[in-house]
mmCIF file of the N, C-alpha and C atoms, coordinates in Angstrom:
data_MODEL
# 
_entry.id   MODEL 
# 
loop_
_atom_site.group_PDB 
_atom_site.id 
_atom_site.type_symbol 
_atom_site.label_atom_id 
_atom_site.label_alt_id 
_atom_site.label_comp_id 
_atom_site.label_asym_id 
_atom_site.label_entity_id 
_atom_site.label_seq_id 
_atom_site.pdbx_PDB_ins_code 
_atom_site.Cartn_x 
_atom_site.Cartn_y 
_atom_site.Cartn_z 
_atom_site.occupancy 
_atom_site.B_iso_or_equiv 
_atom_site.pdbx_formal_charge 
_atom_site.auth_seq_id 
_atom_site.auth_comp_id 
_atom_site.auth_asym_id 
_atom_site.auth_atom_id 
_atom_site.pdbx_PDB_model_num 
ATOM 1   N N  . MET A 1 1  ? -93.216 22.011 -105.673 1.00 0.00 ? 1  MET A N  1 
ATOM 2   C CA . MET A 1 1  ? -92.775 22.079 -107.071 1.00 0.00 ? 1  MET A CA 1 
ATOM 3   C C  . MET A 1 1  ? -92.306 20.666 -107.449 1.00 0.00 ? 1  MET A C  1 
ATOM 4   N N  . ASP A 1 2  ? -92.897 20.109 -108.482 1.00 0.00 ? 2  ASP A N  1 
ATOM 5   C CA . ASP A 1 2  ? -92.478 18.778 -108.899 1.00 0.00 ? 2  ASP A CA 1 
ATOM 6   C C  . ASP A 1 2  ? -91.247 18.894 -109.816 1.00 0.00 ? 2  ASP A C  1 
ATOM 7   N N  . LEU A 1 3  ? -90.613 17.723 -110.064 1.00 0.00 ? 3  LEU A N  1 
ATOM 8   C CA . LEU A 1 3  ? -89.369 17.728 -110.773 1.00 0.00 ? 3  LEU A CA 1 
ATOM 9   C C  . LEU A 1 3  ? -89.492 18.275 -112.206 1.00 0.00 ? 3  LEU A C  1 
ATOM 10  N N  . ARG A 1 4  ? -90.656 18.100 -112.828 1.00 0.00 ? 4  ARG A N  1 
ATOM 11  C CA . ARG A 1 4  ? -90.841 18.666 -114.180 1.00 0.00 ? 4  ARG A CA 1 
ATOM 12  C C  . ARG A 1 4  ? -90.809 20.167 -114.122 1.00 0.00 ? 4  ARG A C  1 
ATOM 13  N N  . GLU A 1 5  ? -91.392 20.765 -113.096 1.00 0.00 ? 5  GLU A N  1 
ATOM 14  C CA . GLU A 1 5  ? -91.381 22.209 -112.956 1.00 0.00 ? 5  GLU A CA 1 
ATOM 15  C C  . GLU A 1 5  ? -89.977 22.740 -112.650 1.00 0.00 ? 5  GLU A C  1 
ATOM 16  N N  . VAL A 1 6  ? -89.204 21.974 -111.820 1.00 0.00 ? 6  VAL A N  1 
ATOM 17  C CA . VAL A 1 6  ? -87.834 22.349 -111.503 1.00 0.00 ? 6  VAL A CA 1 
ATOM 18  C C  . VAL A 1 6  ? -87.032 22.311 -112.758 1.00 0.00 ? 6  VAL A C  1 
ATOM 19  N N  . PHE A 1 7  ? -87.141 21.265 -113.531 1.00 0.00 ? 7  PHE A N  1 
ATOM 20  C CA . PHE A 1 7  ? -86.378 21.144 -114.803 1.00 0.00 ? 7  PHE A CA 1 
ATOM 21  C C  . PHE A 1 7  ? -86.746 22.302 -115.715 1.00 0.00 ? 7  PHE A C  1 
ATOM 22  N N  . ALA A 1 8  ? -88.056 22.594 -115.862 1.00 0.00 ? 8  ALA A N  1 
ATOM 23  C CA . ALA A 1 8  ? -88.502 23.640 -116.787 1.00 0.00 ? 8  ALA A CA 1 
ATOM 24  C C  . ALA A 1 8  ? -87.925 24.974 -116.352 1.00 0.00 ? 8  ALA A C  1 
ATOM 25  N N  . THR A 1 9  ? -87.995 25.305 -115.062 1.00 0.00 ? 9  THR A N  1 
ATOM 26  C CA . THR A 1 9  ? -87.474 26.530 -114.541 1.00 0.00 ? 9  THR A CA 1 
ATOM 27  C C  . THR A 1 9  ? -85.948 26.684 -114.768 1.00 0.00 ? 9  THR A C  1 
ATOM 28  N N  . ASN A 1 10 ? -85.256 25.624 -114.463 1.00 0.00 ? 10 ASN A N  1 
ATOM 29  C CA . ASN A 1 10 ? -83.765 25.599 -114.642 1.00 0.00 ? 10 ASN A CA 1 
ATOM 30  C C  . ASN A 1 10 ? -83.425 25.731 -116.135 1.00 0.00 ? 10 ASN A C  1 
ATOM 31  N N  . LEU A 1 11 ? -84.118 25.039 -116.989 1.00 0.00 ? 11 LEU A N  1 
ATOM 32  C CA . LEU A 1 11 ? -83.870 25.064 -118.423 1.00 0.00 ? 11 LEU A CA 1 
ATOM 33  C C  . LEU A 1 11 ? -84.053 26.512 -118.971 1.00 0.00 ? 11 LEU A C  1 
ATOM 34  N N  . ARG A 1 12 ? -85.139 27.128 -118.579 1.00 0.00 ? 12 ARG A N  1 
ATOM 35  C CA . ARG A 1 12 ? -85.385 28.581 -119.028 1.00 0.00 ? 12 ARG A CA 1 
ATOM 36  C C  . ARG A 1 12 ? -84.272 29.478 -118.477 1.00 0.00 ? 12 ARG A C  1 
ATOM 37  N N  . ARG A 1 13 ? -83.984 29.322 -117.189 1.00 0.00 ? 13 ARG A N  1 
ATOM 38  C CA . ARG A 1 13 ? -82.972 30.177 -116.550 1.00 0.00 ? 13 ARG A CA 1 
ATOM 39  C C  . ARG A 1 13 ? -81.621 30.058 -117.196 1.00 0.00 ? 13 ARG A C  1 
ATOM 40  N N  . LEU A 1 14 ? -81.181 28.817 -117.462 1.00 0.00 ? 14 LEU A N  1 
ATOM 41  C CA . LEU A 1 14 ? -79.850 28.579 -118.078 1.00 0.00 ? 14 LEU A CA 1 
ATOM 42  C C  . LEU A 1 14 ? -79.825 29.020 -119.477 1.00 0.00 ? 14 LEU A C  1 
ATOM 43  N N  . ARG A 1 15 ? -80.927 28.808 -120.212 1.00 0.00 ? 15 ARG A N  1 
ATOM 44  C CA . ARG A 1 15 ? -80.976 29.239 -121.646 1.00 0.00 ? 15 ARG A CA 1 
ATOM 45  C C  . ARG A 1 15 ? -80.854 30.742 -121.737 1.00 0.00 ? 15 ARG A C  1 
ATOM 46  N N  . HIS A 1 16 ? -81.610 31.470 -120.870 1.00 0.00 ? 16 HIS A N  1 
ATOM 47  C CA . HIS A 1 16 ? -81.550 32.924 -120.863 1.00 0.00 ? 16 HIS A CA 1 
ATOM 48  C C  . HIS A 1 16 ? -80.168 33.416 -120.440 1.00 0.00 ? 16 HIS A C  1 
ATOM 49  N N  . ALA A 1 17 ? -79.537 32.717 -119.440 1.00 0.00 ? 17 ALA A N  1 
ATOM 50  C CA . ALA A 1 17 ? -78.225 33.132 -119.001 1.00 0.00 ? 17 ALA A CA 1 
ATOM 51  C C  . ALA A 1 17 ? -77.164 32.990 -120.098 1.00 0.00 ? 17 ALA A C  1 
ATOM 52  N N  . LYS A 1 18 ? -77.361 32.011 -120.996 1.00 0.00 ? 18 LYS A N  1 
ATOM 53  C CA . LYS A 1 18 ? -76.420 31.813 -122.105 1.00 0.00 ? 18 LYS A CA 1 
ATOM 54  C C  . LYS A 1 18 ? -76.787 32.688 -123.314 1.00 0.00 ? 18 LYS A C  1 
ATOM 55  N N  . GLY A 1 19 ? -77.895 33.403 -123.216 1.00 0.00 ? 19 GLY A N  1 
ATOM 56  C CA . GLY A 1 19 ? -78.302 34.294 -124.303 1.00 0.00 ? 19 GLY A CA 1 
ATOM 57  C C  . GLY A 1 19 ? -78.790 33.530 -125.535 1.00 0.00 ? 19 GLY A C  1 
ATOM 58  N N  . LEU A 1 20 ? -79.336 32.359 -125.327 1.00 0.00 ? 20 LEU A N  1 
ATOM 59  C CA . LEU A 1 20 ? -79.868 31.542 -126.439 1.00 0.00 ? 20 LEU A CA 1 
ATOM 60  C C  . LEU A 1 20 ? -81.341 31.652 -126.610 1.00 0.00 ? 20 LEU A C  1 
ATOM 61  N N  . SER A 1 21 ? -81.785 31.687 -127.829 1.00 0.00 ? 21 SER A N  1 
ATOM 62  C CA . SER A 1 21 ? -83.210 31.586 -128.133 1.00 0.00 ? 21 SER A CA 1 
ATOM 63  C C  . SER A 1 21 ? -83.605 30.142 -128.053 1.00 0.00 ? 21 SER A C  1 
ATOM 64  N N  . GLN A 1 22 ? -84.904 29.890 -127.965 1.00 0.00 ? 22 GLN A N  1 
ATOM 65  C CA . GLN A 1 22 ? -85.375 28.493 -128.049 1.00 0.00 ? 22 GLN A CA 1 
ATOM 66  C C  . GLN A 1 22 ? -84.949 27.844 -129.361 1.00 0.00 ? 22 GLN A C  1 
ATOM 67  N N  . ASP A 1 23 ? -85.000 28.607 -130.457 1.00 0.00 ? 23 ASP A N  1 
ATOM 68  C CA . ASP A 1 23 ? -84.637 28.064 -131.746 1.00 0.00 ? 23 ASP A CA 1 
ATOM 69  C C  . ASP A 1 23 ? -83.152 27.629 -131.736 1.00 0.00 ? 23 ASP A C  1 
ATOM 70  N N  . ASP A 1 24 ? -82.281 28.500 -131.174 1.00 0.00 ? 24 ASP A N  1 
ATOM 71  C CA . ASP A 1 24 ? -80.866 28.168 -131.136 1.00 0.00 ? 24 ASP A CA 1 
ATOM 72  C C  . ASP A 1 24 ? -80.551 26.960 -130.314 1.00 0.00 ? 24 ASP A C  1 
ATOM 73  N N  . LEU A 1 25 ? -81.147 26.946 -129.078 1.00 0.00 ? 25 LEU A N  1 
ATOM 74  C CA . LEU A 1 25 ? -80.919 25.787 -128.207 1.00 0.00 ? 25 LEU A CA 1 
ATOM 75  C C  . LEU A 1 25 ? -81.453 24.484 -128.849 1.00 0.00 ? 25 LEU A C  1 
ATOM 76  N N  . ALA A 1 26 ? -82.638 24.549 -129.391 1.00 0.00 ? 26 ALA A N  1 
ATOM 77  C CA . ALA A 1 26 ? -83.213 23.374 -130.040 1.00 0.00 ? 26 ALA A CA 1 
ATOM 78  C C  . ALA A 1 26 ? -82.332 22.884 -131.195 1.00 0.00 ? 26 ALA A C  1 
ATOM 79  N N  . TYR A 1 27 ? -81.870 23.802 -131.997 1.00 0.00 ? 27 TYR A N  1 
ATOM 80  C CA . TYR A 1 27 ? -81.014 23.405 -133.097 1.00 0.00 ? 27 TYR A CA 1 
ATOM 81  C C  . TYR A 1 27 ? -79.740 22.721 -132.659 1.00 0.00 ? 27 TYR A C  1 
ATOM 82  N N  . GLU A 1 28 ? -79.073 23.367 -131.685 1.00 0.00 ? 28 GLU A N  1 
ATOM 83  C CA . GLU A 1 28 ? -77.819 22.807 -131.181 1.00 0.00 ? 28 GLU A CA 1 
ATOM 84  C C  . GLU A 1 28 ? -77.991 21.450 -130.482 1.00 0.00 ? 28 GLU A C  1 
ATOM 85  N N  . ALA A 1 29 ? -79.143 21.272 -129.781 1.00 0.00 ? 29 ALA A N  1 
ATOM 86  C CA . ALA A 1 29 ? -79.400 20.024 -129.097 1.00 0.00 ? 29 ALA A CA 1 
ATOM 87  C C  . ALA A 1 29 ? -80.056 18.986 -129.955 1.00 0.00 ? 29 ALA A C  1 
ATOM 88  N N  . GLU A 1 30 ? -80.346 19.348 -131.171 1.00 0.00 ? 30 GLU A N  1 
ATOM 89  C CA . GLU A 1 30 ? -80.983 18.452 -132.148 1.00 0.00 ? 30 GLU A CA 1 
ATOM 90  C C  . GLU A 1 30 ? -82.357 17.958 -131.690 1.00 0.00 ? 30 GLU A C  1 
ATOM 91  N N  . VAL A 1 31 ? -83.115 18.906 -131.169 1.00 0.00 ? 31 VAL A N  1 
ATOM 92  C CA . VAL A 1 31 ? -84.542 18.637 -130.793 1.00 0.00 ? 31 VAL A CA 1 
ATOM 93  C C  . VAL A 1 31 ? -85.405 19.667 -131.486 1.00 0.00 ? 31 VAL A C  1 
ATOM 94  N N  . SER A 1 32 ? -86.688 19.414 -131.593 1.00 0.00 ? 32 SER A N  1 
ATOM 95  C CA . SER A 1 32 ? -87.534 20.438 -132.225 1.00 0.00 ? 32 SER A CA 1 
ATOM 96  C C  . SER A 1 32 ? -87.770 21.607 -131.271 1.00 0.00 ? 32 SER A C  1 
ATOM 97  N N  . ARG A 1 33 ? -88.016 22.787 -131.838 1.00 0.00 ? 33 ARG A N  1 
ATOM 98  C CA . ARG A 1 33 ? -88.282 23.919 -131.002 1.00 0.00 ? 33 ARG A CA 1 
ATOM 99  C C  . ARG A 1 33 ? -89.621 23.748 -130.237 1.00 0.00 ? 33 ARG A C  1 
ATOM 100 N N  . SER A 1 34 ? -90.556 23.100 -130.890 1.00 0.00 ? 34 SER A N  1 
ATOM 101 C CA . SER A 1 34 ? -91.897 22.871 -130.251 1.00 0.00 ? 34 SER A CA 1 
ATOM 102 C C  . SER A 1 34 ? -91.688 21.991 -129.004 1.00 0.00 ? 34 SER A C  1 
ATOM 103 N N  . TYR A 1 35 ? -90.857 20.969 -129.127 1.00 0.00 ? 35 TYR A N  1 
ATOM 104 C CA . TYR A 1 35 ? -90.578 20.029 -127.996 1.00 0.00 ? 35 TYR A CA 1 
ATOM 105 C C  . TYR A 1 35 ? -89.903 20.795 -126.900 1.00 0.00 ? 35 TYR A C  1 
ATOM 106 N N  . LEU A 1 36 ? -88.927 21.621 -127.259 1.00 0.00 ? 36 LEU A N  1 
ATOM 107 C CA . LEU A 1 36 ? -88.204 22.421 -126.234 1.00 0.00 ? 36 LEU A CA 1 
ATOM 108 C C  . LEU A 1 36 ? -89.131 23.353 -125.531 1.00 0.00 ? 36 LEU A C  1 
ATOM 109 N N  . SER A 1 37 ? -90.057 23.972 -126.281 1.00 0.00 ? 37 SER A N  1 
ATOM 110 C CA . SER A 1 37 ? -91.049 24.861 -125.700 1.00 0.00 ? 37 SER A CA 1 
ATOM 111 C C  . SER A 1 37 ? -91.917 24.103 -124.674 1.00 0.00 ? 37 SER A C  1 
ATOM 112 N N  . GLN A 1 38 ? -92.340 22.912 -125.025 1.00 0.00 ? 38 GLN A N  1 
ATOM 113 C CA . GLN A 1 38 ? -93.158 22.118 -124.103 1.00 0.00 ? 38 GLN A CA 1 
ATOM 114 C C  . GLN A 1 38 ? -92.352 21.693 -122.850 1.00 0.00 ? 38 GLN A C  1 
ATOM 115 N N  . LEU A 1 39 ? -91.093 21.452 -122.999 1.00 0.00 ? 39 LEU A N  1 
ATOM 116 C CA . LEU A 1 39 ? -90.226 21.128 -121.858 1.00 0.00 ? 39 LEU A CA 1 
ATOM 117 C C  . LEU A 1 39 ? -90.152 22.395 -120.934 1.00 0.00 ? 39 LEU A C  1 
ATOM 118 N N  . GLU A 1 40 ? -89.999 23.557 -121.537 1.00 0.00 ? 40 GLU A N  1 
ATOM 119 C CA . GLU A 1 40 ? -89.866 24.777 -120.752 1.00 0.00 ? 40 GLU A CA 1 
ATOM 120 C C  . GLU A 1 40 ? -91.181 25.146 -120.030 1.00 0.00 ? 40 GLU A C  1 
ATOM 121 N N  . LYS A 1 41 ? -92.266 24.662 -120.549 1.00 0.00 ? 41 LYS A N  1 
ATOM 122 C CA . LYS A 1 41 ? -93.579 24.887 -119.929 1.00 0.00 ? 41 LYS A CA 1 
ATOM 123 C C  . LYS A 1 41 ? -93.877 23.842 -118.842 1.00 0.00 ? 41 LYS A C  1 
ATOM 124 N N  . GLY A 1 42 ? -93.053 22.806 -118.807 1.00 0.00 ? 42 GLY A N  1 
ATOM 125 C CA . GLY A 1 42 ? -93.285 21.716 -117.853 1.00 0.00 ? 42 GLY A CA 1 
ATOM 126 C C  . GLY A 1 42 ? -94.368 20.747 -118.295 1.00 0.00 ? 42 GLY A C  1 
ATOM 127 N N  . ALA A 1 43 ? -94.683 20.808 -119.608 1.00 0.00 ? 43 ALA A N  1 
ATOM 128 C CA . ALA A 1 43 ? -95.769 19.932 -120.132 1.00 0.00 ? 43 ALA A CA 1 
ATOM 129 C C  . ALA A 1 43 ? -95.289 18.522 -120.437 1.00 0.00 ? 43 ALA A C  1 
ATOM 130 N N  . PHE A 1 44 ? -94.014 18.380 -120.756 1.00 0.00 ? 44 PHE A N  1 
ATOM 131 C CA . PHE A 1 44 ? -93.472 17.070 -121.112 1.00 0.00 ? 44 PHE A CA 1 
ATOM 132 C C  . PHE A 1 44 ? -92.387 16.681 -120.123 1.00 0.00 ? 44 PHE A C  1 
ATOM 133 N N  . TYR A 1 45 ? -92.198 15.367 -119.973 1.00 0.00 ? 45 TYR A N  1 
ATOM 134 C CA . TYR A 1 45 ? -91.052 14.835 -119.258 1.00 0.00 ? 45 TYR A CA 1 
ATOM 135 C C  . TYR A 1 45 ? -89.918 14.678 -120.239 1.00 0.00 ? 45 TYR A C  1 
ATOM 136 N N  . ALA A 1 46 ? -88.683 14.971 -119.742 1.00 0.00 ? 46 ALA A N  1 
ATOM 137 C CA . ALA A 1 46 ? -87.500 14.835 -120.588 1.00 0.00 ? 46 ALA A CA 1 
ATOM 138 C C  . ALA A 1 46 ? -86.806 13.525 -120.269 1.00 0.00 ? 46 ALA A C  1 
ATOM 139 N N  . SER A 1 47 ? -86.349 12.827 -121.327 1.00 0.00 ? 47 SER A N  1 
ATOM 140 C CA . SER A 1 47 ? -85.589 11.621 -121.079 1.00 0.00 ? 47 SER A CA 1 
ATOM 141 C C  . SER A 1 47 ? -84.194 11.988 -120.665 1.00 0.00 ? 47 SER A C  1 
ATOM 142 N N  . LEU A 1 48 ? -83.419 11.033 -120.115 1.00 0.00 ? 48 LEU A N  1 
ATOM 143 C CA . LEU A 1 48 ? -82.058 11.290 -119.720 1.00 0.00 ? 48 LEU A CA 1 
ATOM 144 C C  . LEU A 1 48 ? -81.233 11.657 -120.903 1.00 0.00 ? 48 LEU A C  1 
ATOM 145 N N  . LYS A 1 49 ? -81.525 11.120 -122.071 1.00 0.00 ? 49 LYS A N  1 
ATOM 146 C CA . LYS A 1 49 ? -80.805 11.480 -123.290 1.00 0.00 ? 49 LYS A CA 1 
ATOM 147 C C  . LYS A 1 49 ? -80.977 12.946 -123.616 1.00 0.00 ? 49 LYS A C  1 
ATOM 148 N N  . ILE A 1 50 ? -82.200 13.450 -123.497 1.00 0.00 ? 50 ILE A N  1 
ATOM 149 C CA . ILE A 1 50 ? -82.501 14.860 -123.763 1.00 0.00 ? 50 ILE A CA 1 
ATOM 150 C C  . ILE A 1 50 ? -81.814 15.771 -122.713 1.00 0.00 ? 50 ILE A C  1 
ATOM 151 N N  . VAL A 1 51 ? -81.895 15.338 -121.474 1.00 0.00 ? 51 VAL A N  1 
ATOM 152 C CA . VAL A 1 51 ? -81.249 16.095 -120.399 1.00 0.00 ? 51 VAL A CA 1 
ATOM 153 C C  . VAL A 1 51 ? -79.776 16.261 -120.710 1.00 0.00 ? 51 VAL A C  1 
ATOM 154 N N  . GLY A 1 52 ? -79.174 15.153 -121.130 1.00 0.00 ? 52 GLY A N  1 
ATOM 155 C CA . GLY A 1 52 ? -77.738 15.179 -121.443 1.00 0.00 ? 52 GLY A CA 1 
ATOM 156 C C  . GLY A 1 52 ? -77.417 16.102 -122.652 1.00 0.00 ? 52 GLY A C  1 
ATOM 157 N N  . LYS A 1 53 ? -78.265 16.028 -123.682 1.00 0.00 ? 53 LYS A N  1 
ATOM 158 C CA . LYS A 1 53 ? -78.043 16.898 -124.879 1.00 0.00 ? 53 LYS A CA 1 
ATOM 159 C C  . LYS A 1 53 ? -78.179 18.367 -124.510 1.00 0.00 ? 53 LYS A C  1 
ATOM 160 N N  . LEU A 1 54 ? -79.191 18.724 -123.738 1.00 0.00 ? 54 LEU A N  1 
ATOM 161 C CA . LEU A 1 54 ? -79.410 20.114 -123.362 1.00 0.00 ? 54 LEU A CA 1 
ATOM 162 C C  . LEU A 1 54 ? -78.262 20.592 -122.439 1.00 0.00 ? 54 LEU A C  1 
ATOM 163 N N  . ALA A 1 55 ? -77.881 19.761 -121.533 1.00 0.00 ? 55 ALA A N  1 
ATOM 164 C CA . ALA A 1 55 ? -76.793 20.131 -120.613 1.00 0.00 ? 55 ALA A CA 1 
ATOM 165 C C  . ALA A 1 55 ? -75.481 20.396 -121.403 1.00 0.00 ? 55 ALA A C  1 
ATOM 166 N N  . ALA A 1 56 ? -75.229 19.537 -122.381 1.00 0.00 ? 56 ALA A N  1 
ATOM 167 C CA . ALA A 1 56 ? -74.012 19.704 -123.172 1.00 0.00 ? 56 ALA A CA 1 
ATOM 168 C C  . ALA A 1 56 ? -73.990 21.042 -123.930 1.00 0.00 ? 56 ALA A C  1 
ATOM 169 N N  . VAL A 1 57 ? -75.117 21.378 -124.536 1.00 0.00 ? 57 VAL A N  1 
ATOM 170 C CA . VAL A 1 57 ? -75.211 22.656 -125.260 1.00 0.00 ? 57 VAL A CA 1 
ATOM 171 C C  . VAL A 1 57 ? -75.124 23.849 -124.335 1.00 0.00 ? 57 VAL A C  1 
ATOM 172 N N  . LEU A 1 58 ? -75.686 23.705 -123.112 1.00 0.00 ? 58 LEU A N  1 
ATOM 173 C CA . LEU A 1 58 ? -75.675 24.811 -122.133 1.00 0.00 ? 58 LEU A CA 1 
ATOM 174 C C  . LEU A 1 58 ? -74.356 24.845 -121.362 1.00 0.00 ? 58 LEU A C  1 
ATOM 175 N N  . HIS A 1 59 ? -73.467 23.830 -121.541 1.00 0.00 ? 59 HIS A N  1 
ATOM 176 C CA . HIS A 1 59 ? -72.171 23.746 -120.881 1.00 0.00 ? 59 HIS A CA 1 
ATOM 177 C C  . HIS A 1 59 ? -72.367 23.687 -119.354 1.00 0.00 ? 59 HIS A C  1 
ATOM 178 N N  . VAL A 1 60 ? -73.273 22.865 -118.914 1.00 0.00 ? 60 VAL A N  1 
ATOM 179 C CA . VAL A 1 60 ? -73.483 22.598 -117.487 1.00 0.00 ? 60 VAL A CA 1 
ATOM 180 C C  . VAL A 1 60 ? -73.565 21.064 -117.264 1.00 0.00 ? 60 VAL A C  1 
ATOM 181 N N  . GLU A 1 61 ? -73.387 20.688 -116.041 1.00 0.00 ? 61 GLU A N  1 
ATOM 182 C CA . GLU A 1 61 ? -73.589 19.268 -115.660 1.00 0.00 ? 61 GLU A CA 1 
ATOM 183 C C  . GLU A 1 61 ? -75.097 19.002 -115.744 1.00 0.00 ? 61 GLU A C  1 
ATOM 184 N N  . PRO A 1 62 ? -75.506 17.787 -116.163 1.00 0.00 ? 62 PRO A N  1 
ATOM 185 C CA . PRO A 1 62 ? -76.903 17.477 -116.245 1.00 0.00 ? 62 PRO A CA 1 
ATOM 186 C C  . PRO A 1 62 ? -77.640 17.706 -114.920 1.00 0.00 ? 62 PRO A C  1 
ATOM 187 N N  . ALA A 1 63 ? -76.964 17.470 -113.797 1.00 0.00 ? 63 ALA A N  1 
ATOM 188 C CA . ALA A 1 63 ? -77.584 17.646 -112.473 1.00 0.00 ? 63 ALA A CA 1 
ATOM 189 C C  . ALA A 1 63 ? -78.020 19.103 -112.253 1.00 0.00 ? 63 ALA A C  1 
ATOM 190 N N  . GLU A 1 64 ? -77.381 20.026 -112.925 1.00 0.00 ? 64 GLU A N  1 
ATOM 191 C CA . GLU A 1 64 ? -77.733 21.474 -112.805 1.00 0.00 ? 64 GLU A CA 1 
ATOM 192 C C  . GLU A 1 64 ? -79.187 21.729 -113.237 1.00 0.00 ? 64 GLU A C  1 
ATOM 193 N N  . LEU A 1 65 ? -79.628 20.918 -114.192 1.00 0.00 ? 65 LEU A N  1 
ATOM 194 C CA . LEU A 1 65 ? -81.015 21.107 -114.728 1.00 0.00 ? 65 LEU A CA 1 
ATOM 195 C C  . LEU A 1 65 ? -82.065 20.515 -113.733 1.00 0.00 ? 65 LEU A C  1 
ATOM 196 N N  . LEU A 1 66 ? -81.609 19.729 -112.788 1.00 0.00 ? 66 LEU A N  1 
ATOM 197 C CA . LEU A 1 66 ? -82.543 19.112 -111.855 1.00 0.00 ? 66 LEU A CA 1 
ATOM 198 C C  . LEU A 1 66 ? -82.437 19.595 -110.432 1.00 0.00 ? 66 LEU A C  1 
ATOM 199 N N  . LYS A 1 67 ? -81.577 20.610 -110.195 1.00 0.00 ? 67 LYS A N  1 
ATOM 200 C CA . LYS A 1 67 ? -81.392 21.110 -108.818 1.00 0.00 ? 67 LYS A CA 1 
ATOM 201 C C  . LYS A 1 67 ? -82.584 21.943 -108.398 1.00 0.00 ? 67 LYS A C  1 
ATOM 202 N N  . LEU A 1 68 ? -83.008 21.659 -107.173 1.00 0.00 ? 68 LEU A N  1 
ATOM 203 C CA . LEU A 1 68 ? -84.085 22.438 -106.551 1.00 0.00 ? 68 LEU A CA 1 
ATOM 204 C C  . LEU A 1 68 ? -83.584 23.854 -106.296 1.00 0.00 ? 68 LEU A C  1 
ATOM 205 N N  . PRO A 1 69 ? -84.435 24.841 -106.438 1.00 0.00 ? 69 PRO A N  1 
ATOM 206 C CA . PRO A 1 69 ? -84.055 26.221 -106.154 1.00 0.00 ? 69 PRO A CA 1 
ATOM 207 C C  . PRO A 1 69 ? -83.734 26.373 -104.650 1.00 0.00 ? 69 PRO A C  1 
ATOM 208 N N  . ALA A 1 70 ? -82.789 27.249 -104.407 1.00 0.00 ? 70 ALA A N  1 
ATOM 209 C CA . ALA A 1 70 ? -82.406 27.549 -103.006 1.00 0.00 ? 70 ALA A CA 1 
ATOM 210 C C  . ALA A 1 70 ? -83.619 28.168 -102.350 1.00 0.00 ? 70 ALA A C  1 
ATOM 211 N N  . THR A 1 71 ? -83.879 27.779 -101.131 1.00 0.00 ? 71 THR A N  1 
ATOM 212 C CA . THR A 1 71 ? -84.970 28.393 -100.403 1.00 0.00 ? 71 THR A CA 1 
ATOM 213 C C  . THR A 1 71 ? -84.506 29.612 -99.682  1.00 0.00 ? 71 THR A C  1 
ATOM 214 N N  . LYS A 1 72 ? -85.350 30.619 -99.709  1.00 0.00 ? 72 LYS A N  1 
ATOM 215 C CA . LYS A 1 72 ? -85.040 31.921 -99.099  1.00 0.00 ? 72 LYS A CA 1 
ATOM 216 C C  . LYS A 1 72 ? -85.650 31.910 -97.691  1.00 0.00 ? 72 LYS A C  1 
ATOM 217 N N  . PRO A 1 73 ? -84.909 32.382 -96.695  1.00 0.00 ? 73 PRO A N  1 
ATOM 218 C CA . PRO A 1 73 ? -85.469 32.496 -95.334  1.00 0.00 ? 73 PRO A CA 1 
ATOM 219 C C  . PRO A 1 73 ? -86.698 33.401 -95.365  1.00 0.00 ? 73 PRO A C  1 
ATOM 220 N N  . GLU A 1 74 ? -87.666 33.074 -94.561  1.00 0.00 ? 74 GLU A N  1 
ATOM 221 C CA . GLU A 1 74 ? -88.897 33.908 -94.482  1.00 0.00 ? 74 GLU A CA 1 
ATOM 222 C C  . GLU A 1 74 ? -88.547 35.259 -93.897  1.00 0.00 ? 74 GLU A C  1 
ATOM 223 N N  . ARG A 1 75 ? -89.290 36.255 -94.328  1.00 0.00 ? 75 ARG A N  1 
ATOM 224 C CA . ARG A 1 75 ? -89.006 37.643 -93.866  1.00 0.00 ? 75 ARG A CA 1 
ATOM 225 C C  . ARG A 1 75 ? -89.352 37.724 -92.383  1.00 0.00 ? 75 ARG A C  1 
ATOM 226 N N  . GLY A 1 76 ? -88.518 38.483 -91.673  1.00 0.00 ? 76 GLY A N  1 
ATOM 227 C CA . GLY A 1 76 ? -88.726 38.701 -90.247  1.00 0.00 ? 76 GLY A CA 1 
ATOM 228 C C  . GLY A 1 76 ? -88.268 37.584 -89.383  1.00 0.00 ? 76 GLY A C  1 
ATOM 229 N N  . LYS A 1 77 ? -87.791 36.467 -89.951  1.00 0.00 ? 77 LYS A N  1 
ATOM 230 C CA . LYS A 1 77 ? -87.297 35.364 -89.123  1.00 0.00 ? 77 LYS A CA 1 
ATOM 231 C C  . LYS A 1 77 ? -85.808 35.260 -89.270  1.00 0.00 ? 77 LYS A C  1 
ATOM 232 N N  . ARG A 1 78 ? -85.158 34.955 -88.196  1.00 0.00 ? 78 ARG A N  1 
ATOM 233 C CA . ARG A 1 78 ? -83.722 34.749 -88.228  1.00 0.00 ? 78 ARG A CA 1 
ATOM 234 C C  . ARG A 1 78 ? -83.394 33.268 -88.105  1.00 0.00 ? 78 ARG A C  1 
ATOM 235 N N  . LYS A 1 79 ? -82.258 32.937 -88.603  1.00 0.00 ? 79 LYS A N  1 
ATOM 236 C CA . LYS A 1 79 ? -81.822 31.523 -88.506  1.00 0.00 ? 79 LYS A CA 1 
ATOM 237 C C  . LYS A 1 79 ? -81.296 31.204 -87.110  1.00 0.00 ? 79 LYS A C  1 
# 
């Protein structure tokens, strides 16, 4: 999973967790809904400025948008 996909996944997850629509998040972050949609699809790269704006609206640290998902242990294997 490349960093764009990680960002897109985290952005969707955090937006849904906050109960925001794409329109609401885009409005609050002062970006277009179309641009936000492309970010959530992983089609565009986000600048640090945009990462900061989105994190502020979502009330998370910017790093939260770039965190890799926790890996799950494989079934049938023990640590």
